[in-house]
Residue, then its C-alpha position, 0 to 999 in steps of 0.5 A: x452721681x450714679x444713675x439708678x438701674x434702668x430696669x427699675x420699674x420706678x424709673x420713667x418709661x423713657x429710661x427703661x427703654x433699651x436704646x436701639x443703636x449699633x455703631x457698626x451700622x452707623x459707620x456703614x451709614x456714614x460711609x454710604x452717605x458721604x460716598x454716594x450722597x445724601x439722596x442715597x442715604x435717605x433711601x436706606x432711611x425709608x426701610x429703617x423707618x418702616x421697620x420701626x413703625x412695624x416692630x416697635x409697638x410701644x413707640x407706635x402707640x405713643x406716636x399715635x397718641x401724640x399725633x392725635x393731640x397735635x393734628x386734632x384727628x385720628x393718626x393714620x399709618x402714613x402719619x406714623x411713618x412720617x413721624x418716624x421718618x422725620x426722626x430718622x432724617x434728623x439723625x441721618x443729617x448729623x453726618x453732614x452737619x458734623x462734617x461741616x457740610x452746611x451747603x447741603x441744607x437750607x437753614x432759616x433762623x427765627x428769633x436770633x436777633x433777640x438772642x444776639x442782643x441779649x449776649x451783647x448786653x451780658x456774656x452768655x445765655x442759657x438755651x433750653x431745648x427738648x426732644x423736638x427737631x434737631x439740636x445738632x443744627x445749632x451746634x453745627x452752625x455754632x462751629x461754622x460762625x465765628x463768635x458763636x460757641x455752644x456747650x451742652x449739659x447732659x448726664x454722664x451716661x448720655x455724654x458717653x453715648x454721644x461721644x461714641x456716636x460722634x467718633x463714629x461720624x467724625x473723629x475730629x468733631x469736638x464737642x463742649x459737653x458739661x456732665x450734669x450730676x457732678x459737684x463741679x457741673x454748676x461751676x463749669x456752666x458758670x465759667x462757660x457762660x462767663x466766656x460768652x458761651x451759649x449753654x444748652x440743656x434739654x428740659x422736657x424729661x425727668x429722671x424719675x426722682x426730680x421735682x416737677x411742675x405740672x402745666x398745660x401742654x397740648x391740651x392736657x397736664x404734663x409734668x416738666x422737671x424743675x431742675x433746669x430752671x432752678x439751675x438757670x435761676x442760680x446762674x442768673x442768665x437769660x433763658x431762650x427756647x431753642x428748636x431746630x425744626x425739620x421741615x422735610x427735604x433739606x429744610x430746617x428752621x432754627x427758632x429762638x424764643x425768649x422765656x425768662x431773664x433770671x438776671x433780673x429776678x430777686x431770690x424771693x421771686x425765683x419760685x414764681x418766675x420759674x413756674x411762669x417760665x415752665x408754662x411759657x416753655x410748654x406753650x412755646x413747645x406746643x406752638x412749635x409742635x403745631x407748626x411742625x407736628x412730626x418733630x416731637x421725638x418723645x416716643x413714650x406716653x409723655x402725659x402719663x402721671x409721674 
């Protein structure tokens, strides 16, 4: 599968945005942070966040529009700065999480009992995330706890970027990545599930030509892609929302919310079960956004008509 030209105006806004990243700068940040500590690295983040608030007007407008929804008031400049700084903090913390520096963080887990009970009854479960908080908290904790194995499904272009970033942070950090959009993707995911893996994927962004389902999200209709849910139904596994919320300082909360169990759904009932699961997903995302409002990292007009 080849992805369409990102300059094509028919593509969703998030795909047309040029990614602002530089591996040389990232390597410098890694060196500063690991040599002088997390506190010194976070000093640099303030300048990075201020730069993006000042010189990324499209992202600033999208941030302000989202914050008005979730805060229920006009978003001030300091709200926008805190929003971007939270995003920068989760990126920066990957340096430590990928180097197994769990001692740096206070990570609380909520809803983990239901997930553990689910994988005890049958091997494997699907985790659907969003551009909300840090997914790296889950994968890093998976490497640190015996028996918890996590694989991530993503599109090949994104997988290459992730691997390049990981190589810059820690060449020894191994990732289990399943490339979406290939004939064998479903089989690879099924095999990982059979081996007891938690298989994760993001379910909040559409590639443009994906089928979507419009549901209520933070007070207005928003279109969510159906592809992840159709895959979950075909794989016949329980599905949990996963979000690693950043709460400031060194604090994270890892949340698991059970959304659906497609192992119990007959083929004739799949469409209805998928629609219900998408709405529960959107409702759960909204609850987590209200709990930690500066963790929503879709810096574009998420509620625009697709």
